[in-house]
N, C-alpha and C positions, 0 to 999 in steps of 0.2 A: 827509419829504412821501413817502407812497406811491407809488410809479413801476411803470408799468404801459403793456404791451400787447393789443393785442387778436390775437382768431386772425386775425381780417379781417384787420389792417393787418399780420401777420408772413406772412399769404399773398398778398397786393397787392407788398409791398416784393420776396416771392424768387420768384415763382409763373418768372418768366422765368429765372431766374440756375441756379436748383433744376431747373423743370422739373415742376413742382407741376401736379397735376392734381386739383380737387376730387374726389372721387370720392362723396361721401357724408355728410351732418350739417353742410346748410348751414344746418339754426336753431343752428348754437352757437356760430357765429361770431364773436359778440358774450365769448366765454369770455374771461377775463382770465388773462395771465400775467404774475407779479409776485413781488416780493422780501420782499413781508410782505402777512400780510390787511389788513385794517380794522380789527383792533383791535392793529396791527402787530406780533404776531407772525410768526416767520420763517419763509415757506415751505416748501416740498418742492422739490427740485434742479430746475432749467428746462428739463433735456434733455438724454438720456439712454435708451440701446440697455432696453429693454424690463425694466422692474423692477416685482413685483404688492407687495414687501413693503417698499421703498422709493421710491415712485411719484415717476417725471419730472412737470415739470409739461406736456410735450412727448415724448411713448412715442415712441422710434424700433424700428422690426421692420426688421433685416436678416438677411443671409441663414443667421448663425448661431440667433436667435432664427427664425427662420421653420424650419431643420432641429429646433430644441429642439419647438417644437409641433408638429412631425409624427411625434415618436420620442415623443409621449403618449400613454397610454391617452384612452381614451372621455370618463370620465368627470373623468381629473383636467388633459385639454386646456376642456374647458367650463368648468371650476371659475377653469383661469389666463383664463383671454377672458373671463367673467364679470369676474372681480373685476381684469382693464385697465379695463375700463370704468366697474364701478360705485367705481372714484376718480375717477372723469368728469374725465378730460386735458384742457388745451387740446386737442390736436389730440393725431391716432395717424399719424405716416408710415410708411407702405410704399417701404422704398428700395431700388436698383437692379432699377428695376418688376419686384417682384414677383410673384404671381399672385398674387391678396386672398380667403384663404380665407372662403366661407360664413358662415360663425359673426360673422366682422370685420364682416362689412359688416352680417349681418344688429345686430347691438351698437350699431353705430353709429347704424344707423338709429334704432335704439328708443330708444337714449340719446339723442340727438343730441349725437352728439360727432362733431366733423370728423376726416372721414377723406383723409390724401391719401397719392396714387401717386406717383413719384418718379425716376426715374434714376439719378441720384447715389447712392453707392456712401452705407454708412452710415455711415462716419468723416467721409468728408468733406462731406456735409449738416451731420451735432452741430457739425464746427467750426463751418462757419459763421454756423449759426445760431447756437450758443454764441456768439459774437466779438460780432455784433449784438445779442445781446436783454443782455449783459454791459454795454456801451456805454447802451443801452438803460437801461435798468435801473440806471444806475449812484449812487449816491449823489454830492447837486449840493448843492456852495455855491455863492454871488455873493460877489466882495471887491472894493471901491471902490479902484482905483488901475490904473497902465499896466500888463498881463505885458504883455514882453517878450523874445525869442531873441538873448542876447546871448553873445559866444563857445560858440553852441553846445546852452548852456545856457538852459532853461524859466526867469526872474528879474522877479519883481513886484513894480515902484514901488509902496511904500504911503507915508502920510503925510497930514496934516490936505488940505482944502480949500480948493486958492492957496499950496500952498506951492511948487509947481512942476515939479511931474511929470510933465507932459505938457511942458513946456519942455527939462527932461534928457531925453526919450522921442524928444522931436525931434533932440535935437543925436545922440541915439544912432545913429539911424537914419542920418544925413547922415557920420556916422559906420561905416555896414557896419552896423549891427546889424537887428532885424526888429521891424517890429512885429505882434503876436497881438492885442492886445485893448485898450481903452481904456477908462476910464470902469467897467467892468461887465465884468470877468471872468468868463466858465462855467469853474467848477470843478468833476470829479468825478470819483469815486475809483475809478480803473479795476481795480485787484489791491491788493492788504492791502497793501501802501507804497507804490503812484502816485496821484502825484493830477494827471491831467492836465487843462491849461487852454484855453479855446477863447473866442469870442467870439462872443456871441448875433449873428445874422445881420443886425438893422439897425442895428447898428456898425461893422459890419467895411467894415473899410478907409479909418476914420474914426479923426482925431483931434482932439481941441478944445484950438484953443492960443489963451488969455487974448488979448486984442489980434488975433487973428490972425481968429478963430472957428475954423468947422469946414473941417479940409480932410483931403483925399479923401489921405491915401500914397500908394496904388495910383495914379494919376494923376499925383502927384508925381514919386514914383522909380521908378516902376515897379514888375512883378513881384516882383521878388525883395525889396523890402521888405519883403514882406508873410508870414508865416507863419501857416497854418491855425488850428494848435495841439501843444503842445508838455507836457512835464513837468514841472510845479514842479519846480523841484531847491532854489531859492534865492529869500527876502524880502529888498528892501531899505526899508527905514525911515526914512522924512527927516524929520527935526524939527529945530523950529529949540529948543535947548536954553542954557540961561543959564548962563555962567561956570564957576559949581558942578557944576553938570552937567558940561559939560565934561570936570572935571578930576577928577570921578566914575569917569571910561574905564578901565578896564584899561591903559597900555600898552603890555601886551604883548600882549594876547589880542584887545585891542579891545572892544567891544560885541554881546557875539553871543548869543544867547539859542535855546529850540525857540520852534516857533508848531506846534499842535496845529491842525490841521485834516482834517476829516473823520475824525479817529481817525488819521491819520499828521504825522510831525513832518516842522517843516522846517523848515532852519536861520535864523534871521533875523539881520541886522547892521540896527541902529545907527549911522544916518548923522549928523552933525550939520550943520544949512543953515547959512550965514553967510559975507559978503565973502569974495571974492576964492578961496573953496572951488570946484576944477572938479567938477559930481557928476561929472560925465558920465566923468571920466578917474576916479575913484572910485569907481564903479559898476563899470563894467569893471576895473579891480583886485579887486575882493572880489568878481568871478566866477572872475575866474585863480586868488585865494586857494582860494576854495574848492576849483577845479578840482585845484591841489595838495596840500589835504589826503583831498579822495578817493582820488587817488593813492600816498595812503603819507604825504605831506610835512609836514608841520607847523611853517613860520616862527620861530614864538614856542618853539616844544618845542628846535627848529636852535641860536638864539640863547643860549637857558637853559646846552643842552649845553656851546658854544663856550664862553660864562662863564665858565662850574666848572672845565672846563681850565686856564683862561688861570689862575682862581684857583690851582690846585693846583700850574699847573708855577710858580710864584711863589713859593708859598711853598716850597716844595724848594729 
């Protein structure tokens, strides 16, 4: 999916926070800021200080750029300004309430390029807009399951429909953990190695439990039972297995694999579902075990080392 934000939308979201004043180029408000073009080719960087060689989609002119342009000779100056607008940026923003040079204003009007003025420093302006664009334009995917915060970690409960994910989620909520999204959590890659999950607005606060129908978890358990979003760190897949399949599970390491989501590898644990198994406790244990592994401790490796030492001592 090609994600897009128009210059108009960017302005409406940030006009108060950044004190944006739309100086000229109103006709260019429908220009698109996107991570890809219509042919799925990667587009130029989103926003940054003036760059005529590798142009940003939003070009920011701050104090250093102002000094640089003022130091140029007449011909060089007009060449740089011409190149700036020839690249058709989604917008040009003048920061720090700097004076807008006549050549910039003329080119903005001539090319219908949105020109904004802001009192905010260029560095702060870039940071704020960059954060907004990265979140709006992030690659997204929707997975079936219940997304929870368990022991402070984002955990997705997956499994076939009717296997009991919502019932387990309800028990986890009763044990003090938090619901993020039921049924169709949306995941976005917000960094090269980070996937963040959230709940579509229409499903927020709700959990469907068969036999009880739709429950409003916020109304039942309070605001502390809901978490708006969380980085996905672990997937726990609930599965009905045959006796033979259960016996094939590694007794030391368990059934652990890596799941590729938006080009990020997420650890996935397979939990057999069966009579007498307390799945909520097992999910808590799986999460605690993963936290231990992140901290550098692996119980299976520790067990093997201790057994080896015991064998060695007995041989002596």
